[in-house]
CHARMM-style PDB file with segment names, atoms N, HN, CA, C and O in Angstrom:
ATOM      1  N   MET     1      97.452 144.457 102.509  1.00  0.00      PROA
ATOM      2  CA  MET     1      96.438 143.421 102.474  1.00  0.00      PROA
ATOM      3  C   MET     1      96.321 142.824 101.079  1.00  0.00      PROA
ATOM      4  O   MET     1      96.186 141.608 100.938  1.00  0.00      PROA
ATOM      5  N   LEU     2      96.371 143.655 100.053  1.00  0.00      PROA
ATOM      6  HN  LEU     2      96.481 144.643 100.167  1.00  0.00      PROA
ATOM      7  CA  LEU     2      96.259 143.199  98.680  1.00  0.00      PROA
ATOM      8  C   LEU     2      97.434 142.299  98.311  1.00  0.00      PROA
ATOM      9  O   LEU     2      97.250 141.288  97.633  1.00  0.00      PROA
ATOM     10  N   LEU     3      98.638 142.656  98.748  1.00  0.00      PROA
ATOM     11  HN  LEU     3      98.788 143.478  99.298  1.00  0.00      PROA
ATOM     12  CA  LEU     3      99.822 141.854  98.470  1.00  0.00      PROA
ATOM     13  C   LEU     3      99.708 140.485  99.140  1.00  0.00      PROA
ATOM     14  O   LEU     3     100.071 139.468  98.549  1.00  0.00      PROA
ATOM     15  N   HSD     4      99.210 140.465 100.358  1.00  0.00      PROA
ATOM     16  HN  HSD     4      98.915 141.291 100.838  1.00  0.00      PROA
ATOM     17  CA  HSD     4      99.017 139.210 101.089  1.00  0.00      PROA
ATOM     18  C   HSD     4      98.036 138.301 100.345  1.00  0.00      PROA
ATOM     19  O   HSD     4      98.280 137.101 100.223  1.00  0.00      PROA
ATOM     20  N   THR     5      96.953 138.849  99.860  1.00  0.00      PROA
ATOM     21  HN  THR     5      96.755 139.824  99.959  1.00  0.00      PROA
ATOM     22  CA  THR     5      95.954 138.085  99.115  1.00  0.00      PROA
ATOM     23  C   THR     5      96.548 137.549  97.823  1.00  0.00      PROA
ATOM     24  O   THR     5      96.304 136.401  97.453  1.00  0.00      PROA
ATOM     25  N   TYR     6      97.321 138.370  97.140  1.00  0.00      PROA
ATOM     26  HN  TYR     6      97.519 139.303  97.441  1.00  0.00      PROA
ATOM     27  CA  TYR     6      97.969 137.948  95.901  1.00  0.00      PROA
ATOM     28  C   TYR     6      98.910 136.770  96.160  1.00  0.00      PROA
ATOM     29  O   TYR     6      98.889 135.781  95.427  1.00  0.00      PROA
ATOM     30  N   ARG     7      99.719 136.879  97.188  1.00  0.00      PROA
ATOM     31  HN  ARG     7      99.736 137.682  97.783  1.00  0.00      PROA
ATOM     32  CA  ARG     7     100.659 135.807  97.520  1.00  0.00      PROA
ATOM     33  C   ARG     7      99.925 134.528  97.892  1.00  0.00      PROA
ATOM     34  O   ARG     7     100.319 133.436  97.484  1.00  0.00      PROA
ATOM     35  N   TRP     8      98.859 134.668  98.666  1.00  0.00      PROA
ATOM     36  HN  TRP     8      98.538 135.556  98.998  1.00  0.00      PROA
ATOM     37  CA  TRP     8      98.079 133.497  99.070  1.00  0.00      PROA
ATOM     38  C   TRP     8      97.478 132.819  97.845  1.00  0.00      PROA
ATOM     39  O   TRP     8      97.522 131.594  97.734  1.00  0.00      PROA
ATOM     40  N   ASN     9      96.916 133.600  96.923  1.00  0.00      PROA
ATOM     41  HN  ASN     9      96.879 134.596  97.013  1.00  0.00      PROA
ATOM     42  CA  ASN     9      96.329 133.036  95.707  1.00  0.00      PROA
ATOM     43  C   ASN     9      97.388 132.354  94.843  1.00  0.00      PROA
ATOM     44  O   ASN     9      97.140 131.297  94.263  1.00  0.00      PROA
ATOM     45  N   LYS    10      98.552 132.958  94.765  1.00  0.00      PROA
ATOM     46  HN  LYS    10      98.753 133.817  95.236  1.00  0.00      PROA
ATOM     47  CA  LYS    10      99.636 132.387  93.977  1.00  0.00      PROA
ATOM     48  C   LYS    10     100.088 131.055  94.581  1.00  0.00      PROA
ATOM     49  O   LYS    10     100.305 130.086  93.853  1.00  0.00      PROA
ATOM     50  N   MET    11     100.227 131.005  95.891  1.00  0.00      PROA
ATOM     51  HN  MET    11     100.051 131.792  96.482  1.00  0.00      PROA
ATOM     52  CA  MET    11     100.637 129.764  96.559  1.00  0.00      PROA
ATOM     53  C   MET    11      99.560 128.692  96.415  1.00  0.00      PROA
ATOM     54  O   MET    11      99.872 127.516  96.226  1.00  0.00      PROA
ATOM     55  N   LYS    12      98.313 129.093  96.501  1.00  0.00      PROA
ATOM     56  HN  LYS    12      98.060 130.048  96.654  1.00  0.00      PROA
ATOM     57  CA  LYS    12      97.217 128.141  96.337  1.00  0.00      PROA
ATOM     58  C   LYS    12      97.236 127.562  94.926  1.00  0.00      PROA
ATOM     59  O   LYS    12      97.067 126.356  94.746  1.00  0.00      PROA
ATOM     60  N   TYR    13      97.440 128.412  93.930  1.00  0.00      PROA
ATOM     61  HN  TYR    13      97.577 129.391  94.076  1.00  0.00      PROA
ATOM     62  CA  TYR    13      97.511 127.971  92.539  1.00  0.00      PROA
ATOM     63  C   TYR    13      98.658 126.978  92.349  1.00  0.00      PROA
ATOM     64  O   TYR    13      98.478 125.923  91.741  1.00  0.00      PROA
ATOM     65  N   LEU    14      99.829 127.318  92.867  1.00  0.00      PROA
ATOM     66  HN  LEU    14      99.976 128.175  93.361  1.00  0.00      PROA
ATOM     67  CA  LEU    14     100.985 126.433  92.731  1.00  0.00      PROA
ATOM     68  C   LEU    14     100.756 125.101  93.437  1.00  0.00      PROA
ATOM     69  O   LEU    14     101.123 124.046  92.919  1.00  0.00      PROA
ATOM     70  N   SER    15     100.158 125.155  94.601  1.00  0.00      PROA
ATOM     71  HN  SER    15      99.861 126.012  95.022  1.00  0.00      PROA
ATOM     72  CA  SER    15      99.867 123.945  95.354  1.00  0.00      PROA
ATOM     73  C   SER    15      98.904 123.040  94.586  1.00  0.00      PROA
ATOM     74  O   SER    15      99.105 121.828  94.518  1.00  0.00      PROA
ATOM     75  N   GLU    16      97.872 123.628  94.016  1.00  0.00      PROA
ATOM     76  HN  GLU    16      97.709 124.613  94.071  1.00  0.00      PROA
ATOM     77  CA  GLU    16      96.909 122.858  93.235  1.00  0.00      PROA
ATOM     78  C   GLU    16      97.558 122.267  91.989  1.00  0.00      PROA
ATOM     79  O   GLU    16      97.261 121.132  91.618  1.00  0.00      PROA
ATOM     80  N   LYS    17      98.439 123.023  91.339  1.00  0.00      PROA
ATOM     81  HN  LYS    17      98.681 123.946  91.641  1.00  0.00      PROA
ATOM     82  CA  LYS    17      99.148 122.530  90.164  1.00  0.00      PROA
ATOM     83  C   LYS    17     100.040 121.344  90.534  1.00  0.00      PROA
ATOM     84  O   LYS    17     100.062 120.336  89.828  1.00  0.00      PROA
ATOM     85  N   MET    18     100.765 121.467  91.631  1.00  0.00      PROA
ATOM     86  HN  MET    18     100.746 122.286  92.204  1.00  0.00      PROA
ATOM     87  CA  MET    18     101.634 120.380  92.080  1.00  0.00      PROA
ATOM     88  C   MET    18     100.819 119.131  92.406  1.00  0.00      PROA
ATOM     89  O   MET    18     101.203 118.019  92.043  1.00  0.00      PROA
ATOM     90  N   GLN    19      99.701 119.319  93.090  1.00  0.00      PROA
ATOM     91  HN  GLN    19      99.390 120.222  93.385  1.00  0.00      PROA
ATOM     92  CA  GLN    19      98.833 118.194  93.432  1.00  0.00      PROA
ATOM     93  C   GLN    19      98.339 117.505  92.161  1.00  0.00      PROA
ATOM     94  O   GLN    19      98.320 116.277  92.079  1.00  0.00      PROA
ATOM     95  N   SER    20      97.949 118.288  91.195  1.00  0.00      PROA
ATOM     96  HN  SER    20      97.964 119.286  91.262  1.00  0.00      PROA
ATOM     97  CA  SER    20      97.481 117.752  89.916  1.00  0.00      PROA
ATOM     98  C   SER    20      98.578 116.951  89.223  1.00  0.00      PROA
ATOM     99  O   SER    20      98.321 115.872  88.687  1.00  0.00      PROA
ATOM    100  N   MET    21      99.783 117.472  89.233  1.00  0.00      PROA
ATOM    101  HN  MET    21      99.992 118.348  89.668  1.00  0.00      PROA
ATOM    102  CA  MET    21     100.909 116.782  88.600  1.00  0.00      PROA
ATOM    103  C   MET    21     101.227 115.470  89.315  1.00  0.00      PROA
ATOM    104  O   MET    21     101.482 114.454  88.669  1.00  0.00      PROA
ATOM    105  N   LEU    22     101.212 115.494  90.641  1.00  0.00      PROA
ATOM    106  HN  LEU    22     101.005 116.320  91.165  1.00  0.00      PROA
ATOM    107  CA  LEU    22     101.485 114.280  91.406  1.00  0.00      PROA
ATOM    108  C   LEU    22     100.423 113.216  91.170  1.00  0.00      PROA
ATOM    109  O   LEU    22     100.736 112.031  91.058  1.00  0.00      PROA
ATOM    110  N   GLU    23      99.171 113.639  91.096  1.00  0.00      PROA
ATOM    111  HN  GLU    23      98.916 114.602  91.188  1.00  0.00      PROA
ATOM    112  CA  GLU    23      98.092 112.686  90.813  1.00  0.00      PROA
ATOM    113  C   GLU    23      98.285 112.058  89.437  1.00  0.00      PROA
ATOM    114  O   GLU    23      98.110 110.851  89.269  1.00  0.00      PROA
ATOM    115  N   ARG    24      98.640 112.869  88.468  1.00  0.00      PROA
ATOM    116  HN  ARG    24      98.782 113.850  88.605  1.00  0.00      PROA
ATOM    117  CA  ARG    24      98.855 112.361  87.105  1.00  0.00      PROA
ATOM    118  C   ARG    24     100.031 111.386  87.068  1.00  0.00      PROA
ATOM    119  O   ARG    24      99.951 110.344  86.417  1.00  0.00      PROA
ATOM    120  N   LEU    25     101.103 111.713  87.749  1.00  0.00      PROA
ATOM    121  HN  LEU    25     101.168 112.559  88.277  1.00  0.00      PROA
ATOM    122  CA  LEU    25     102.248 110.808  87.795  1.00  0.00      PROA
ATOM    123  C   LEU    25     101.903 109.485  88.461  1.00  0.00      PROA
ATOM    124  O   LEU    25     102.354 108.427  88.022  1.00  0.00      PROA
ATOM    125  N   SER    26     101.101 109.545  89.523  1.00  0.00      PROA
ATOM    126  HN  SER    26     100.734 110.404  89.880  1.00  0.00      PROA
ATOM    127  CA  SER    26     100.723 108.293  90.189  1.00  0.00      PROA
ATOM    128  C   SER    26      99.817 107.447  89.296  1.00  0.00      PROA
ATOM    129  O   SER    26      99.819 106.220  89.401  1.00  0.00      PROA
ATOM    130  N   GLU    27      99.046 108.085  88.421  1.00  0.00      PROA
ATOM    131  HN  GLU    27      99.044 109.081  88.336  1.00  0.00      PROA
ATOM    132  CA  GLU    27      98.247 107.331  87.445  1.00  0.00      PROA
ATOM    133  C   GLU    27      99.144 106.706  86.379  1.00  0.00      PROA
ATOM    134  O   GLU    27      98.893 105.590  85.923  1.00  0.00      PROA
ATOM    135  N   MET    28     100.172 107.419  85.992  1.00  0.00      PROA
ATOM    136  HN  MET    28     100.376 108.325  86.363  1.00  0.00      PROA
ATOM    137  CA  MET    28     101.072 106.930  84.955  1.00  0.00      PROA
ATOM    138  C   MET    28     101.943 105.781  85.448  1.00  0.00      PROA
ATOM    139  O   MET    28     102.302 104.894  84.673  1.00  0.00      PROA
ATOM    140  N   PHE    29     102.281 105.793  86.733  1.00  0.00      PROA
ATOM    141  HN  PHE    29     101.989 106.513  87.362  1.00  0.00      PROA
ATOM    142  CA  PHE    29     103.155 104.775  87.310  1.00  0.00      PROA
ATOM    143  C   PHE    29     102.518 104.157  88.548  1.00  0.00      PROA
ATOM    144  O   PHE    29     103.014 104.352  89.657  1.00  0.00      PROA
ATOM    145  N   PRO    30     101.433 103.419  88.377  1.00  0.00      PROA
ATOM    146  CA  PRO    30     100.755 102.839  89.541  1.00  0.00      PROA
ATOM    147  C   PRO    30     101.627 101.788  90.236  1.00  0.00      PROA
ATOM    148  O   PRO    30     102.334 101.012  89.593  1.00  0.00      PROA
ATOM    149  N   GLY    31     101.552 101.790  91.543  1.00  0.00      PROA
ATOM    150  HN  GLY    31     100.978 102.420  92.065  1.00  0.00      PROA
ATOM    151  CA  GLY    31     102.281 100.794  92.319  1.00  0.00      PROA
ATOM    152  C   GLY    31     103.769 101.011  92.417  1.00  0.00      PROA
ATOM    153  O   GLY    31     104.470 100.153  92.953  1.00  0.00      PROA
ATOM    154  N   SER    32     104.286 102.123  91.920  1.00  0.00      PROA
ATOM    155  HN  SER    32     103.717 102.820  91.485  1.00  0.00      PROA
ATOM    156  CA  SER    32     105.726 102.326  91.944  1.00  0.00      PROA
ATOM    157  C   SER    32     106.173 103.313  93.011  1.00  0.00      PROA
ATOM    158  O   SER    32     107.363 103.614  93.114  1.00  0.00      PROA
ATOM    159  N   SER    33     105.243 103.817  93.802  1.00  0.00      PROA
ATOM    160  HN  SER    33     104.277 103.572  93.718  1.00  0.00      PROA
ATOM    161  CA  SER    33     105.628 104.781  94.827  1.00  0.00      PROA
ATOM    162  C   SER    33     106.025 104.072  96.119  1.00  0.00      PROA
ATOM    163  O   SER    33     105.689 102.910  96.347  1.00  0.00      PROA
ATOM    164  N   TYR    34     106.732 104.792  96.933  1.00  0.00      PROA
ATOM    165  HN  TYR    34     107.005 105.736  96.748  1.00  0.00      PROA
ATOM    166  CA  TYR    34     107.126 104.268  98.248  1.00  0.00      PROA
ATOM    167  C   TYR    34     105.895 103.842  99.031  1.00  0.00      PROA
ATOM    168  O   TYR    34     105.871 102.758  99.613  1.00  0.00      PROA
ATOM    169  N   GLN    35     104.866 104.696  99.049  1.00  0.00      PROA
ATOM    170  HN  GLN    35     104.886 105.577  98.576  1.00  0.00      PROA
ATOM    171  CA  GLN    35     103.668 104.398  99.835  1.00  0.00      PROA
ATOM    172  C   GLN    35     102.968 103.152  99.321  1.00  0.00      PROA
ATOM    173  O   GLN    35     102.525 102.327 100.120  1.00  0.00      PROA
ATOM    174  N   SER    36     102.857 102.995  98.010  1.00  0.00      PROA
ATOM    175  HN  SER    36     103.217 103.665  97.361  1.00  0.00      PROA
ATOM    176  CA  SER    36     102.219 101.813  97.431  1.00  0.00      PROA
ATOM    177  C   SER    36     102.972 100.542  97.814  1.00  0.00      PROA
ATOM    178  O   SER    36     102.368  99.537  98.192  1.00  0.00      PROA
ATOM    179  N   SER    37     104.272 100.601  97.712  1.00  0.00      PROA
ATOM    180  HN  SER    37     104.762 101.417  97.405  1.00  0.00      PROA
ATOM    181  CA  SER    37     105.093  99.443  98.051  1.00  0.00      PROA
ATOM    182  C   SER    37     105.010  99.114  99.528  1.00  0.00      PROA
ATOM    183  O   SER    37     104.916  97.947  99.908  1.00  0.00      PROA
ATOM    184  N   LEU    38     105.043 100.137 100.356  1.00  0.00      PROA
ATOM    185  HN  LEU    38     105.119 101.085 100.047  1.00  0.00      PROA
ATOM    186  CA  LEU    38     104.938  99.924 101.800  1.00  0.00      PROA
ATOM    187  C   LEU    38     103.572  99.346 102.156  1.00  0.00      PROA
ATOM    188  O   LEU    38     103.485  98.415 102.957  1.00  0.00      PROA
ATOM    189  N   ASP    39     102.515  99.884 101.574  1.00  0.00      PROA
ATOM    190  HN  ASP    39     102.586 100.640 100.924  1.00  0.00      PROA
ATOM    191  CA  ASP    39     101.164  99.366 101.835  1.00  0.00      PROA
ATOM    192  C   ASP    39     101.057  97.893 101.467  1.00  0.00      PROA
ATOM    193  O   ASP    39     100.484  97.101 102.216  1.00  0.00      PROA
ATOM    194  N   ALA    40     101.609  97.525 100.312  1.00  0.00      PROA
ATOM    195  HN  ALA    40     102.074  98.168  99.704  1.00  0.00      PROA
ATOM    196  CA  ALA    40     101.576  96.128  99.876  1.00  0.00      PROA
ATOM    197  C   ALA    40     102.361  95.246 100.843  1.00  0.00      PROA
ATOM    198  O   ALA    40     101.928  94.138 101.159  1.00  0.00      PROA
ATOM    199  N   TYR    41     103.496  95.722 101.309  1.00  0.00      PROA
ATOM    200  HN  TYR    41     103.847  96.622 101.053  1.00  0.00      PROA
ATOM    201  CA  TYR    41     104.324  94.970 102.253  1.00  0.00      PROA
ATOM    202  C   TYR    41     103.603  94.737 103.575  1.00  0.00      PROA
ATOM    203  O   TYR    41     103.675  93.653 104.153  1.00  0.00      PROA
ATOM    204  N   LEU    42     102.907  95.771 104.044  1.00  0.00      PROA
ATOM    205  HN  LEU    42     102.848  96.651 103.574  1.00  0.00      PROA
ATOM    206  CA  LEU    42     102.241  95.683 105.347  1.00  0.00      PROA
ATOM    207  C   LEU    42     100.906  94.943 105.302  1.00  0.00      PROA
ATOM    208  O   LEU    42     100.406  94.506 106.339  1.00  0.00      PROA
ATOM    209  N   ALA    43     100.336  94.801 104.127  1.00  0.00      PROA
ATOM    210  HN  ALA    43     100.742  95.156 103.286  1.00  0.00      PROA
ATOM    211  CA  ALA    43      98.977  94.269 103.985  1.00  0.00      PROA
ATOM    212  C   ALA    43      98.781  92.893 104.610  1.00  0.00      PROA
ATOM    213  O   ALA    43      97.720  92.622 105.173  1.00  0.00      PROA
ATOM    214  N   ASP    44      99.766  92.030 104.523  1.00  0.00      PROA
ATOM    215  HN  ASP    44     100.627  92.250 104.065  1.00  0.00      PROA
ATOM    216  CA  ASP    44      99.579  90.661 105.018  1.00  0.00      PROA
ATOM    217  C   ASP    44     100.313  90.384 106.334  1.00  0.00      PROA
ATOM    218  O   ASP    44     100.521  89.227 106.698  1.00  0.00      PROA
ATOM    219  N   LYS    45     100.698  91.431 107.037  1.00  0.00      PROA
ATOM    220  HN  LYS    45     100.529  92.372 106.742  1.00  0.00      PROA
ATOM    221  CA  LYS    45     101.492  91.253 108.257  1.00  0.00      PROA
ATOM    222  C   LYS    45     100.658  90.991 109.513  1.00  0.00      PROA
ATOM    223  O   LYS    45     101.204  90.510 110.506  1.00  0.00      PROA
ATOM    224  N   GLY    46      99.377  91.283 109.505  1.00  0.00      PROA
ATOM    225  HN  GLY    46      98.933  91.673 108.698  1.00  0.00      PROA
ATOM    226  CA  GLY    46      98.551  91.058 110.695  1.00  0.00      PROA
ATOM    227  C   GLY    46      98.996  91.913 111.876  1.00  0.00      PROA
ATOM    228  O   GLY    46      99.163  91.402 112.983  1.00  0.00      PROA
ATOM    229  N   ILE    47      99.183  93.173 111.655  1.00  0.00      PROA
ATOM    230  HN  ILE    47      99.048  93.589 110.756  1.00  0.00      PROA
ATOM    231  CA  ILE    47      99.698  94.095 112.672  1.00  0.00      PROA
ATOM    232  C   ILE    47      98.638  94.332 113.743  1.00  0.00      PROA
ATOM    233  O   ILE    47      97.472  94.587 113.441  1.00  0.00      PROA
ATOM    234  N   THR    48      99.070  94.242 115.002  1.00  0.00      PROA
ATOM    235  HN  THR    48     100.018  94.035 115.247  1.00  0.00      PROA
ATOM    236  CA  THR    48      98.132  94.417 116.116  1.00  0.00      PROA
ATOM    237  C   THR    48      98.426  95.629 116.983  1.00  0.00      PROA
ATOM    238  O   THR    48      97.571  96.039 117.768  1.00  0.00      PROA
ATOM    239  N   ASP    49      99.611  96.212 116.862  1.00  0.00      PROA
ATOM    240  HN  ASP    49     100.305  95.879 116.224  1.00  0.00      PROA
ATOM    241  CA  ASP    49      99.906  97.402 117.674  1.00  0.00      PROA
ATOM    242  C   ASP    49     100.929  98.295 116.978  1.00  0.00      PROA
ATOM    243  O   ASP    49     101.526  97.917 115.971  1.00  0.00      PROA
ATOM    244  N   ALA    50     101.113  99.472 117.533  1.00  0.00      PROA
ATOM    245  HN  ALA    50     100.628  99.779 118.351  1.00  0.00      PROA
ATOM    246  CA  ALA    50     101.989 100.476 116.925  1.00  0.00      PROA
ATOM    247  C   ALA    50     103.450 100.028 116.897  1.00  0.00      PROA
ATOM    248  O   ALA    50     104.172 100.334 115.947  1.00  0.00      PROA
ATOM    249  N   ALA    51     103.886  99.314 117.919  1.00  0.00      PROA
ATOM    250  HN  ALA    51     103.299  99.066 118.691  1.00  0.00      PROA
ATOM    251  CA  ALA    51     105.275  98.862 117.964  1.00  0.00      PROA
ATOM    252  C   ALA    51     105.559  97.894 116.814  1.00  0.00      PROA
ATOM    253  O   ALA    51     106.612  97.967 116.181  1.00  0.00      PROA
ATOM    254  N   GLN    52     104.625  96.996 116.552  1.00  0.00      PROA
ATOM    255  HN  GLN    52     103.770  96.936 117.067  1.00  0.00      PROA
ATOM    256  CA  GLN    52     104.776  96.072 115.430  1.00  0.00      PROA
ATOM    257  C   GLN    52     104.837  96.832 114.114  1.00  0.00      PROA
ATOM    258  O   GLN    52     105.668  96.542 113.253  1.00  0.00      PROA
ATOM    259  N   LEU    53     103.953  97.803 113.969  1.00  0.00      PROA
ATOM    260  HN  LEU    53     103.278  98.039 114.668  1.00  0.00      PROA
ATOM    261  CA  LEU    53     103.918  98.610 112.753  1.00  0.00      PROA
ATOM    262  C   LEU    53     105.263  99.299 112.531  1.00  0.00      PROA
ATOM    263  O   LEU    53     105.812  99.248 111.430  1.00  0.00      PROA
ATOM    264  N   GLU    54     105.785  99.932 113.553  1.00  0.00      PROA
ATOM    265  HN  GLU    54     105.339  99.974 114.447  1.00  0.00      PROA
ATOM    266  CA  GLU    54     107.075 100.616 113.439  1.00  0.00      PROA
ATOM    267  C   GLU    54     108.183  99.645 113.058  1.00  0.00      PROA
ATOM    268  O   GLU    54     109.045  99.966 112.240  1.00  0.00      PROA
ATOM    269  N   ASN    55     108.157  98.459 113.651  1.00  0.00      PROA
ATOM    270  HN  ASN    55     107.457  98.198 114.315  1.00  0.00      PROA
ATOM    271  CA  ASN    55     109.174  97.455 113.345  1.00  0.00      PROA
ATOM    272  C   ASN    55     109.092  97.016 111.884  1.00  0.00      PROA
ATOM    273  O   ASN    55     110.118  96.913 111.211  1.00  0.00      PROA
ATOM    274  N   TYR    56     107.892  96.758 111.392  1.00  0.00      PROA
ATOM    275  HN  TYR    56     107.059  96.842 111.938  1.00  0.00      PROA
ATOM    276  CA  TYR    56     107.735  96.356 109.992  1.00  0.00      PROA
ATOM    277  C   TYR    56     108.141  97.470 109.033  1.00  0.00      PROA
ATOM    278  O   TYR    56     108.736  97.201 107.989  1.00  0.00      PROA
ATOM    279  N   ILE    57     107.831  98.699 109.372  1.00  0.00      PROA
ATOM    280  HN  ILE    57     107.349  98.918 110.220  1.00  0.00      PROA
ATOM    281  CA  ILE    57     108.243  99.822 108.519  1.00  0.00      PROA
ATOM    282  C   ILE    57     109.762  99.913 108.484  1.00  0.00      PROA
ATOM    283  O   ILE    57     110.350 100.134 107.426  1.00  0.00      PROA
ATOM    284  N   ARG    58     110.393  99.744 109.632  1.00  0.00      PROA
ATOM    285  HN  ARG    58     109.915  99.565 110.492  1.00  0.00      PROA
ATOM    286  CA  ARG    58     111.851  99.767 109.703  1.00  0.00      PROA
ATOM    287  C   ARG    58     112.449  98.642 108.845  1.00  0.00      PROA
ATOM    288  O   ARG    58     113.412  98.857 108.109  1.00  0.00      PROA
ATOM    289  N   GLU    59     111.861  97.432 108.952  1.00  0.00      PROA
ATOM    290  HN  GLU    59     111.079  97.257 109.550  1.00  0.00      PROA
ATOM    291  CA  GLU    59     112.322  96.307 108.134  1.00  0.00      PROA
ATOM    292  C   GLU    59     112.182  96.608 106.645  1.00  0.00      PROA
ATOM    293  O   GLU    59     113.087  96.340 105.856  1.00  0.00      PROA
ATOM    294  N   PHE    60     111.032  97.168 106.277  1.00  0.00      PROA
ATOM    295  HN  PHE    60     110.296  97.385 106.918  1.00  0.00      PROA
ATOM    296  CA  PHE    60     110.783  97.505 104.873  1.00  0.00      PROA
ATOM    297  C   PHE    60     111.808  98.518 104.379  1.00  0.00      PROA
ATOM    298  O   PHE    60     112.392  98.347 103.309  1.00  0.00      PROA
ATOM    299  N   ASN    61     112.024  99.564 105.153  1.00  0.00      PROA
ATOM    300  HN  ASN    61     111.550  99.703 106.023  1.00  0.00      PROA
ATOM    301  CA  ASN    61     112.982 100.595 104.752  1.00  0.00      PROA
ATOM    302  C   ASN    61     114.380 100.017 104.586  1.00  0.00      PROA
ATOM    303  O   ASN    61     115.107 100.381 103.662  1.00  0.00      PROA
ATOM    304  N   TYR    62     114.751  99.112 105.488  1.00  0.00      PROA
ATOM    305  HN  TYR    62     114.160  98.816 106.239  1.00  0.00      PROA
ATOM    306  CA  TYR    62     116.069  98.490 105.381  1.00  0.00      PROA
ATOM    307  C   TYR    62     116.162  97.634 104.126  1.00  0.00      PROA
ATOM    308  O   TYR    62     117.182  97.650 103.437  1.00  0.00      PROA
ATOM    309  N   SER    63     115.109  96.889 103.827  1.00  0.00      PROA
ATOM    310  HN  SER    63     114.280  96.876 104.387  1.00  0.00      PROA
ATOM    311  CA  SER    63     115.123  96.020 102.644  1.00  0.00      PROA
ATOM    312  C   SER    63     115.113  96.814 101.347  1.00  0.00      PROA
ATOM    313  O   SER    63     115.568  96.319 100.316  1.00  0.00      PROA
ATOM    314  N   GLN    64     114.603  98.030 101.383  1.00  0.00      PROA
ATOM    315  HN  GLN    64     114.233  98.432 102.220  1.00  0.00      PROA
ATOM    316  CA  GLN    64     114.515  98.869 100.194  1.00  0.00      PROA
ATOM    317  C   GLN    64     115.622  99.909 100.132  1.00  0.00      PROA
ATOM    318  O   GLN    64     115.568 100.817  99.302  1.00  0.00      PROA
ATOM    319  N   LYS    65     116.596  99.796 100.970  1.00  0.00      PROA
ATOM    320  HN  LYS    65     116.640  99.059 101.643  1.00  0.00      PROA
ATOM    321  CA  LYS    65     117.673 100.778 101.083  1.00  0.00      PROA
ATOM    322  C   LYS    65     118.214 101.161  99.714  1.00  0.00      PROA
ATOM    323  O   LYS    65     118.683 100.316  98.953  1.00  0.00      PROA
ATOM    324  N   GLY    66     118.138 102.459  99.418  1.00  0.00      PROA
ATOM    325  HN  GLY    66     117.757 103.146 100.037  1.00  0.00      PROA
ATOM    326  CA  GLY    66     118.644 102.971  98.154  1.00  0.00      PROA
ATOM    327  C   GLY    66     117.626 102.993  97.026  1.00  0.00      PROA
ATOM    328  O   GLY    66     117.835 103.679  96.026  1.00  0.00      PROA
ATOM    329  N   THR    67     116.541 102.267  97.162  1.00  0.00      PROA
ATOM    330  HN  THR    67     116.371 101.710  97.975  1.00  0.00      PROA
ATOM    331  CA  THR    67     115.549 102.190  96.084  1.00  0.00      PROA
ATOM    332  C   THR    67     114.834 103.514  95.882  1.00  0.00      PROA
ATOM    333  O   THR    67     114.613 103.927  94.743  1.00  0.00      PROA
ATOM    334  N   TYR    68     114.465 104.189  96.973  1.00  0.00      PROA
ATOM    335  HN  TYR    68     114.645 103.853  97.897  1.00  0.00      PROA
ATOM    336  CA  TYR    68     113.664 105.400  96.870  1.00  0.00      PROA
ATOM    337  C   TYR    68     114.464 106.667  97.141  1.00  0.00      PROA
ATOM    338  O   TYR    68     113.885 107.751  97.208  1.00  0.00      PROA
ATOM    339  N   LEU    69     115.758 106.561  97.296  1.00  0.00      PROA
ATOM    340  HN  LEU    69     116.229 105.680  97.242  1.00  0.00      PROA
ATOM    341  CA  LEU    69     116.563 107.746  97.594  1.00  0.00      PROA
ATOM    342  C   LEU    69     117.088 108.406  96.353  1.00  0.00      PROA
ATOM    343  OT1 LEU    69     117.785 109.418  96.440  1.00  0.00      PROA
TER     344      LEU     69
END
């Protein structure tokens, strides 16, 4: 039981550290992430259903081919 608790605490610590690092990186480079770019692309599309959303995401991914890989 003690070993399980130790491992859980260690994983929680690492997870929190990673989250902190990712937040800091997103502050340092605003608007440069895949999600930020995708959100900006979709913002003016007037999406009305899931099929449209999937199609626009596919178009975006094709247009950005190689950028985020």
